[in-house]
N, C-alpha and C positions, 0 to 999 in steps of 0.2 A: 439384530436390530437393537438400537439403543432404547433403553427404558425411559419413560417420561421423567422429567426433572421435577423434583419436589423442593418447594421453597416454603419455609415456615418462619415465623417471627418469635423472638425471645427477648425478654427485658433483661438488660444487663446493667449493673451499677458500675459506672466508669469514673476513674479519677486519674489524672487531674481533669479539670473542666476543659471543654473545647475552647472557651474564650477566657482570657486572663482578666481579672477584675480591675487592674490599674488603680486600685485604691483600697481602703479599708485596712485589712491585715497586711496588705502588700507593703505598707510603709514600715512595718516592723521588720519585714524581710529586708527592705532597703537599709534600715538601720544596722541590722546584723551584717550585711554585706559591706557597709561603710566601715565598720570596725574591723572586719576581716581584712579588707584592703590595707588598713592602717597598720595592723599588727603583723602583716606578712611583708608586702612590698614596701610599706613605709619604713619598717625596721631595716630592710635590705638597703634602702637609699640612705638611711641615717648611719649605716655601719661604717661609713668612711672615717668616723671619729675613732672607732676601735682599730681601724686599719693602721693608723699612725702609731698607736701604742703597741700593737702586736708586732708590727714591722720593726720597731726599735727593740722590743723585749727579746725577740728571738734572733735579732740581727740577721735577717734574711733578705732576699731580693723582693722587688716589687711584684714580680711574677709569682713567686712562692706565696706571698701573702694574699694575692688576689684570688688564688684558687679556693679560698674559704667561701667567698661570696659566689664564685663561679660554680662550685659544686652544689651550693644551695639552690641557685637559680636553675641549673640543669636538672637537678632532682625534681624540682617543682614541675618542670615541663615533662620529664620522662614518666613520672608517676601519675600525671593527670589522667591518662586513660584508665589506669587502675582505679583511681578515685571515682571516675564515672561509672565503672563496672560495679564497684562496691556499693555505690549509692543506689544503683538499680536493683541490686540483690538484697541489700538490707534497707537502709533509708538514708536520706541526706543528713538527717539529724545525727544518727549514730556515727556516721563516717566523720563528720565535722568534730564531734566531741572527742573521738579517738585521735584525730589529727592534732587537736589542741593539746592533748596530753603528751603526744609524742614530741612535738616541737618544744614544749616546755621542758621536758626531761632532757632532750638533746642539748639545749642551751645550758641548763644547769650542770650537766656532765662536762660541758666545755670549760666550766670554771676550773676544773682540776686537770686540764690538759698540760702535759709536760713538754710537748713538741707540736709542730705544725700538723703532723699526721693525725694526732688525736683531735685537733681542731677541725680537720677535714671531715673526720668521721662523725663528730658531735654537732658542732655549729654548722658544718657544711651539709653532710648527708642526712642525719637524723632530723635536723631542723627543717631542711628542705622537704623531706618526706612528709613531715607533719603539715607544712604549709600547703602542699599539694592536696592533702586530704581535707583541708579546710577551705581553700580558695575555690577549687573547681566545683564542688557541689553547691556552694553558696551562690556563685555566679550563675549556675544553671537554674537554681530556684528563682533567682531574680528575673531571669528571662521567662520563666513560666508565669510569674505573677504580674508581669507588665507586658503590654502589647503596644497600645497606642502611644504610651509614654516611655517606651523602652529606651530610646536614645538618652532622654533626660535622666531616667532612672540609673542607667549605666554611668552617666557622668557624675551624678550625685554620689553614687556608691564609691566610685573610684576616687572621689574627693577625700575619702578617708585616708588614702595614701599620702595626700598632700598635707592635711592638717596634722596627722601624727608625725610626719617627717619634720614639719615646722616645730612641733613641741619636743620630739624625742632627741633631735640633734643637739641642742644646747643642754638638754637634760642628761644625755649620755656623757657629754663633756664634764658636767658637774659631778656626776656619779663617779667617773673615772678619776677626777681630781680628788674626790673624797674617799673612795674605797678601792682604787686601782681598777684596772680593766677586768680583773677576775670578779671583784665584788659587783661591778656594774653588770656583768653577764648574769650573775646569780639573780639580781633584781629583775633583769630583763626576762629571765625564765619564769619568774613568778608572775610578771605582768602578762605573759602570753597565756596563762591559764584562763584569761578572759575569753579566749577563743572557744573554750568549752561552753561558756555562757551564750556566745553567739550561735553555737550549734543547737542549744536548747530552744532557741527562738524559732527555728525552722519548722514550720507546720505544713504538712502536705495539703495541697490544693485539691479539694474534693467537690464533686457534683454528680448528679445522676441524670442520665439521659437514656432514651430508647435507641437500640440498634437492631438491625435486622440481620439475622444469621441466615445466609443463603446456603442451603444444603443441597448439593447436587449429587444424587446417588445414581451413578451410571455404571455400565459394565466395567469401565476403566477403574472405578473406585470412587472415593470421596474426596472432594476438594473443599478444604475448610481453612479459613483465615483465622489464625490465632491472635488474640489481642495481647499486647505487652503486659508484663506483670504489674507495672505501676498503673496501668489503665483498667485493671480488672478487679472486681470484688465478687463476692459470692452471689450467684443467681439461683434462686430456689423455686423458680416457676416450673410447673409440671405440664405436660401435654397429654391429654386423654387419648386412649386408644392408639398409642404410639410407643415405639421403643425408644428409650433414652440412651444417648451416647454421652458418656462422661469422660472428659479429658482432664486429667489432674495435672496441675503444674506446680504442686508443692503445697505446703500447709498455708502459705500466705497468698497463693495465686487465685484461689477460688475455683469454681466449677462452671463449665459451659454445658447446658443441657439442650439438646436439639431434638426435634420431632422427626423420627425416621419411620418409614414404613417398609423399606426394602431390607429383608433379612440378610442380603449379600454384602451389607456394609462392612462386615468383619473382614472381608477379603482386602479391604483398603487400609488395613492397619499399618502396613509398612510405609505407605505414602503419607499417612497421617503422622507417623513418628518422624519421618524426614522433615515434614513441615514444622513439626514441633521443635526439632533440634535447630533448624534454621532460625525460627522465631526467637529461640532462647539466645542464640549467638548474637543476632541482630539487636536484641534488647540490651546486651552488655557492651558489645563492640560492633558498631555499624561499619563493617569492613567495606561496604559498597561505596563509601565516601572516596576511596582511592580512584574510582572511575569518574569522579566529578572533576572535570578539567579546571573549572573555575576555583574550586576548593584547593586543588594542588598548586595552582599559581599563587593563590593567596597565602598558602603555607610557605612557599618560597620567599614571598615578601617577609613573612614572619621570621625566617631564618636570618636574613640579612639585617632586618630591623633589630633583632635581639643582639646582634653583634655590636650595635651602636647604642642600644637602650641603657645598658647597665654599667658600662665602663665610666661614663662621665660622672655619675653620682658617686662612684667609688673613689675616683681620683680628684674630684674637685677640691676637697679639703687638703689632701697632700700637695696638690699643685699650688694652692694658695700659701701653704706653709713654706714651700720651696721658694716662693717669691718674697718671703720675709713678713708675711701677714701673721699677726699673733693668733693664738689658738682659738680664742672666743670669737674673734672677727672671722676667722676661717669657718668656724661652725655656723656663724650667722649667715654665711653665703648659702648654705643649704636651706636655711629658714626662708631667706628671700626667694630662692628658687621654688620652695614649696608653696609659699603664699601666691606667687604668680601662676604656679601649676594649678592651684585650686581655682583661681579665677578662669584660667584657660579651659579647664574641664567643664565647669558650670556654664560659662558663656557659650563655648562652641558646642557643648551638648545641647543647649537650648536652640542654637542655630540649626543643628542637625535635625532637631525635633520639628522645626518649621518646614522642613523638606524643600527649602528654597533651591538647593543644588543637590545633585547626586552625591551620596555619602562617599562613594569611592573617589570622586573628584575632590571633595573636601579633604579626605584623608591624604590623597596624593600631594596636594598643595602644602599641607602642614608637615609632611615627612620631608619634602624638599627644603622647606624653610628650616626645619630642625637640623638637617645635615649642614646647611649653609652656616647656621649659627655656631655649630661645633667646629667647623673649619676656621672660623674667625677667632675662636677662643685663645689660641697662642699669642694673639696680638695684645691681650690684656695682661697687665703686670701690677698695677696699683689696686688698692682695695676698691676705689670707686669704679674702675674699669671692670674688675671682676664682679662687682655688684650688678653692673649693667648687663654683663654677660649672663649672670645667674638669673636675672629677671627675664631676659629674652629667652633663655633656655627653658625656664620653667613654664613660661606662657605657651610656647610652641609645643613643648612636650605634653602639657596638659591638653592642648587642642588635639594632639595626635591620639593620646590614650583614650580620650573621651568617646571616640566613635569606632575604634578598631574592632571591638566585640560586636557592635551593632552591624558593621559590615559583614562580619562572619555569619550573624543570624540571617541577614538578607540573602546570603549566598546559599545556605543549606536549608533554611526554614527552621522554625522554632522546634519542630518535632525531632529534628536531628541535632539540635544545638548541644546537648550533653555529650554525645559521641564526637561531634565535630570539634568541640572545645578541647576534648581530651586528645584527639588526633593532632589538632593544630598545635597544642602545647608540646606534644611528643616530637613532631617534626621540627618545631622551633627550638627544641632543647639543644641542638648542636650549636646554634648561635649563642644561646645563653651560656653554654659551657665554655666556648672558646673566646668569646668577646673580651672579658677582663684579662685572661692570660695573654692573648695576642697584644692587647694594649700594653700590658706589663712588659712583654718582650721588647717592644719598641722603646718603652721608657728606659729599660735597663741598657739597651744598646746605645741609645742617644743621650742618656743621662738627662732627660728632659720630659717632665710630665705632659707637656703640651703635645707631644707626638701621639699620646693616647687619645686625645680629642680629635686629632686629624684622622686617625684610623676609624673612629666612631662616625665621623662625618662622611667619609667615603662610603662606609657600609650602608648608611641611611640613603645616600643618593642612589646607590645600586638597588636598594629595596624599593625606591620610588619607581624604578623602571618596571618592576613586576606589577605595580599598581596601574601603570599606564597600559600594560598588556591586558590586565583584568578589565579595565574600562573598555578597551576595544572589543573584548569578548562579550561584554554585556551589551554593547551597541549592536553587534552582529546578532546576538540572541534576540534582542528586541525587534530588530528588523525582520528576521525570519518569522517571528511570531505574528507581527503585523501583516506580513505578506500572506501567511497561511489563513489568517482571519479574513482578509479581503477575498481570497480565493473561495472560502466557504460562503461568503456573502453573495458572490457571483453565482 
């Protein structure tokens, strides 16, 4: 016969809070994320200025030079789950500071590179590794601090990529003209030390609330739900006339004390240890996401989108130079693109915040437009035509980037955002790795930079097909939910 179930209450201090503040210190987190976007992806977009100089200095192919940016982008994506796990084990602040040091050292070492292989290892791998350790935890923290204003917060934070691209592109050209590309890289490495300052700003979100620990002592054993490390602080409440069960999760985990009256609880240790191991794994890497069909479809969108996201920014300046545009005018094209990119992110982030249309539908429309703009790029040859293309590209690109993280949060929920962001970046890494080299391959074969834009446009149109599939899955899910609700009402 089963023994009666015992249920007791315990007070546990929990962090982060159940509800995000959407204000106060959250604006400092937003500022930190703004700068992180600028000093990571903003630098990647402005790196096209270095591309021309390195391409000429080492007398290599377009494909060979493009691997520098490609390796950096792929490393960001591949290391993202590691960054999420490290943030869960240590803290977001610690991981971001370490990432800032790594990418700064990597770029400075690139100053002394004697061949492309050394640039792949330093400016490519080390720099990308540092970027992953800074970008992923900061974006995760932003999602924790904002809830109602999350679309607008993501848009404003990602605007840092636009503003610093606008500033850094002509600055890099000036530094290269003054100190050569090696001297400019050294200054860039020093500039990226500011990522460590961004990490210092990240402060954990804390609050205290009551929870009920349901302890079921039965003949089968003890069923106990363990709280994640980030959500658990020390609980020092005692229960009179009862035996205490202490489950230790490490020096930083804290202790759960439960009131138990059944002395046979010790027989359930094996089950408790298995639950503890599963909880620890899920805290660092939420592998259950691979069973989420909508998440996997969205990840496939990310793969094809990454094929087209990074190639245009890398090849825009070389394409303009190949059309006879002088170097500072060519650099100005990236600044024009960045200015409209900024407007696109802020405006369309505000539109998404109004919830006038479904965010997946909005993202689908912008991705299709972005692919179309890129397919039209080879028609531009003069500076005015290229300036018009850069403006259109920047506007639609900004509209796309402003909401793609918001869509991810809606698919998996904010509680899984850290792990989901890491997995999403990992799956998307193949697109980020192969995009620029594939574009470079077509450029080398056709001797025309315009073919790189054609490849990127086609990849984005294919990516939009996965968004259409996701939209249909959302509609079916909403329909089944409504039907079940009506059946319960009947």
